[in-house]
N, CA and C of each residue as an Amber inpcrd file, in Angstrom:
protein
   225
 123.9600000 110.4030000  91.1150000 122.9990000 110.5510000  92.1950000
 122.7330000 109.1680000  92.7840000 122.4670000 109.1610000  94.0800000
 122.2130000 107.9120000  94.8030000 120.8450000 107.9800000  95.4750000
 120.1840000 106.8390000  95.5530000 118.9290000 106.7300000  96.2860000
 119.0370000 105.4860000  97.1450000 118.6600000 105.5980000  98.4020000
 118.8750000 104.5100000  99.3550000 118.1890000 103.2130000  98.9430000
 117.0040000 103.2990000  98.3320000 116.2690000 102.0880000  97.9460000
 116.3680000 101.8290000  96.4450000 116.1630000 102.8580000  95.6340000
 116.0860000 102.6730000  94.1820000 117.4460000 102.4660000  93.5120000
 118.4890000 103.1470000  93.9890000 119.8040000 103.0410000  93.3470000
 120.9160000 103.2710000  94.3670000 121.1860000 102.3030000  95.2480000
 122.2270000 102.4990000  96.2590000 123.6360000 102.5760000  95.6640000
 123.8340000 102.0570000  94.4350000 125.1510000 102.1270000  93.8000000
 125.3070000 103.3570000  92.9140000 124.2210000 104.0990000  92.6970000
 124.2990000 105.3390000  91.9430000 123.8230000 105.2290000  90.5140000
 123.3370000 106.3540000  90.0010000 122.8600000 106.4720000  88.6270000
 123.2650000 107.8530000  88.1240000 123.6040000 107.9520000  86.8600000
 123.9850000 109.2390000  86.2700000 122.7630000 109.8680000  85.6140000
 122.5180000 111.1530000  85.9460000 121.4050000 111.9110000  85.3860000
 121.9240000 113.2030000  84.7680000 121.1920000 113.7610000  83.7900000
 121.5550000 115.0840000  83.2590000 121.3760000 116.1460000  84.3500000
 122.1900000 117.1830000  84.2870000 122.1510000 118.2240000  85.3160000
 120.7960000 118.9110000  85.4050000 120.0390000 118.9500000  84.3340000
 118.7350000 119.6160000  84.3510000 117.7160000 118.8610000  85.2110000
 117.9200000 117.5750000  85.4210000 116.9810000 116.7750000  86.2100000
 117.3100000 116.7490000  87.6970000 118.5000000 117.1670000  88.0800000
 118.9660000 117.0310000  89.4650000 118.0930000 117.7690000  90.4830000
 117.6650000 119.0300000  90.2590000 116.8450000 119.6900000  91.2820000
 115.5560000 118.9390000  91.6090000 114.9110000 118.3510000  90.6320000
 113.6980000 117.5830000  90.8830000 113.9860000 116.2930000  91.6250000
 115.1280000 115.6920000  91.3600000 115.4760000 114.4320000  92.0120000
 115.7900000 114.6300000  93.4910000 116.3940000 115.7460000  93.8340000
 116.7480000 115.9960000  95.2330000 115.5080000 116.0560000  96.1100000
 114.4170000 116.5340000  95.5580000 113.1660000 116.5820000  96.3270000
 112.5610000 115.1900000  96.5140000 112.9810000 114.2320000  95.7100000
 112.4580000 112.8710000  95.7790000 113.3510000 111.9380000  96.5930000
 114.3530000 112.4740000  97.2790000 115.1930000 111.6560000  98.1420000
 116.5310000 111.2440000  97.5450000 116.8670000 111.7320000  96.3550000
 118.1540000 111.4200000  95.7440000 119.2140000 112.3390000  96.3290000
 120.4130000 111.8260000  96.5520000 121.5180000 112.6060000  97.1080000
 122.7470000 112.4300000  96.2340000 123.7420000 113.3200000  96.4270000
 124.9390000 113.2410000  95.5990000 126.0290000 112.3430000  96.1900000
 125.8390000 111.8710000  97.4100000 126.7800000 110.9510000  98.0290000
 126.0340000 110.0240000  98.9980000 126.4090000 108.7540000  99.0680000
 125.7130000 107.8400000  99.9780000 125.8490000 108.2330000 101.4460000
 126.8320000 109.0590000 101.7730000 127.0100000 109.4960000 103.1600000
 125.8260000 110.3340000 103.6440000 125.0340000 110.8650000 102.7400000
 123.8890000 111.7010000 103.1110000 122.6130000 110.9070000 103.3580000
 122.6790000 109.5810000 103.2330000 121.4970000 108.7760000 103.5210000
 121.0990000 108.9750000 104.9730000 119.7900000 108.9300000 105.2230000
 119.2980000 109.0870000 106.5790000 119.8120000 107.9890000 107.4970000
 119.8230000 108.2710000 108.7910000 120.3360000 107.3030000 109.7450000
 119.2250000 106.4190000 110.3050000 118.0110000 106.4900000 109.7210000
 116.8970000 105.6840000 110.1890000 117.0950000 104.2150000 109.8420000
 116.1840000 103.4130000 110.2970000 116.2490000 101.9890000 109.9990000
 116.0030000 101.7560000 108.5200000 116.8690000 101.0350000 107.8840000
 116.7300000 100.7650000 106.4530000 115.4880000  99.9210000 106.1750000
 115.1830000  98.9840000 107.0400000 114.0120000  98.1270000 106.8200000
 112.7280000  98.9590000 106.8380000 112.6850000  99.9820000 107.6650000
 111.5190000 100.8690000 107.7290000 111.3300000 101.5710000 106.3890000
 112.4140000 102.0380000 105.8040000 112.3410000 102.7190000 104.5090000
 111.8930000 101.7640000 103.4120000 112.3550000 100.5300000 103.4550000
 111.9850000  99.5490000 102.4410000 110.4980000  99.2160000 102.5450000
 110.0100000  99.0140000 103.7640000 108.5930000  98.6920000 103.9670000
 107.7240000  99.8580000 103.5200000 108.0980000 101.0760000 103.9030000
 107.3190000 102.2510000 103.5230000 107.2840000 102.4280000 102.0080000
 108.4220000 102.2380000 101.3390000 108.4400000 102.4050000  99.8850000
 107.6150000 101.3150000  99.2000000 107.6350000 100.0820000  99.7430000
 106.8100000  99.0110000  99.1830000 105.3300000  99.3550000  99.3130000
 104.9160000  99.8050000 100.4990000 103.5090000 100.1440000 100.7110000
 103.0860000 101.3160000  99.8370000 103.9710000 102.2750000  99.6490000
 103.6480000 103.4360000  98.8220000 103.4710000 103.0400000  97.3560000
 104.2730000 102.0830000  96.8830000 104.1770000 101.6770000  95.4830000
 103.0500000 100.6810000  95.2310000 102.7770000  99.8150000  96.1860000
 101.8540000  98.7040000  95.9710000 100.5310000  98.8440000  96.7250000
 100.1660000 100.0640000  97.1120000  98.9590000 100.2390000  97.9130000
  97.6970000  99.7930000  97.1660000  97.6750000  99.9310000  95.8590000
  96.4900000  99.5390000  95.0870000  96.2760000  98.0290000  95.1550000
  97.3560000  97.2600000  95.0520000  97.2460000  95.8090000  95.1620000
  96.7890000  95.4000000  96.5540000  97.3820000  96.0110000  97.5630000
  97.0370000  95.6720000  98.9450000  95.5730000  96.0100000  99.2150000
  95.1230000  97.1680000  98.7450000  93.7340000  97.5690000  98.9210000
  92.7970000  96.6160000  98.1810000  93.1440000  96.2510000  96.9700000
  92.3090000  95.3470000  96.1890000  92.1820000  93.9680000  96.8180000
  93.2970000  93.4240000  97.2770000  93.2660000  92.1100000  97.9250000
  92.4630000  92.1650000  99.2110000  92.6440000  93.2300000  99.9950000
  91.9030000  93.3780000 101.2530000  90.3990000  93.4530000 100.9980000
  90.0020000  94.2570000 100.0260000  88.5770000  94.3910000  99.7170000
  87.9980000  93.0800000  99.1720000  88.7770000  92.3400000  98.4090000
  88.3210000  91.0510000  97.8990000  88.0890000  90.0610000  99.0410000
  89.0170000  90.0090000  99.9780000  88.8760000  89.1080000 101.1250000
  87.6580000  89.4850000 101.9620000  87.4720000  90.7820000 102.1980000
  86.3090000  91.2410000 102.9750000  85.0170000  90.8910000 102.2320000
  84.9800000  91.0980000 100.9250000  83.7960000  90.7770000 100.1340000
  83.4700000  89.2930000 100.1600000  84.4910000  88.4540000 100.0350000
  84.2620000  87.0160000 100.0960000  83.7630000  86.5880000 101.4760000
  84.3020000  87.1840000 102.5190000  83.8540000  86.8530000 103.8730000
  82.4050000  87.2740000 104.0920000  82.0400000  88.4600000 103.5930000
  80.6550000  88.9070000 103.7280000  79.7020000  88.0070000 102.9380000
  80.1180000  87.5530000 101.7650000  79.2920000  86.6260000 100.9820000
  79.1280000  85.3040000 101.7240000  80.1960000  84.8360000 102.3450000
  80.1310000  83.6050000 103.1370000  79.1540000  83.7680000 104.2990000
  79.2430000  84.8970000 104.9900000  78.3270000  85.1420000 106.1070000
  76.8690000  85.1970000 105.6230000  76.6380000  85.8150000 104.4800000
  75.2920000  85.9020000 103.9400000  74.7500000  84.5100000 103.6230000
  75.5750000  83.6380000 103.0810000  75.1520000  82.2630000 102.7970000
  74.8540000  81.4920000 104.0860000  75.6340000  81.7370000 105.1190000
  75.4160000  81.0420000 106.3820000  74.1170000  81.4820000 107.0390000
  73.7830000  82.7630000 106.9200000  72.5470000  83.2820000 107.4930000
  71.3400000  82.7590000 106.7210000  71.4740000  82.6120000 105.3900000
  70.3690000  82.1510000 104.5390000  70.0030000  80.6950000 104.7990000
  70.8780000  79.9210000 105.3350000  70.6120000  78.4880000 105.5730000
  69.7220000  78.3160000 106.7120000
């Protein structure tokens, strides 16, 4: 089975796992990969996997900025 981002060179799986993998974007030949932009797929998969980190960093930056503003108002 092949996956455009996770395993472009292919991985061997037991036949019992194949139906579940097909729903997750795995195909039996690289010719079946979508014709969309590859960079778009890479960015989307990164955001899907790392959304917790991105959310945490964003909230930390917003919190620090709000604390800075509060200190500036208190002066």
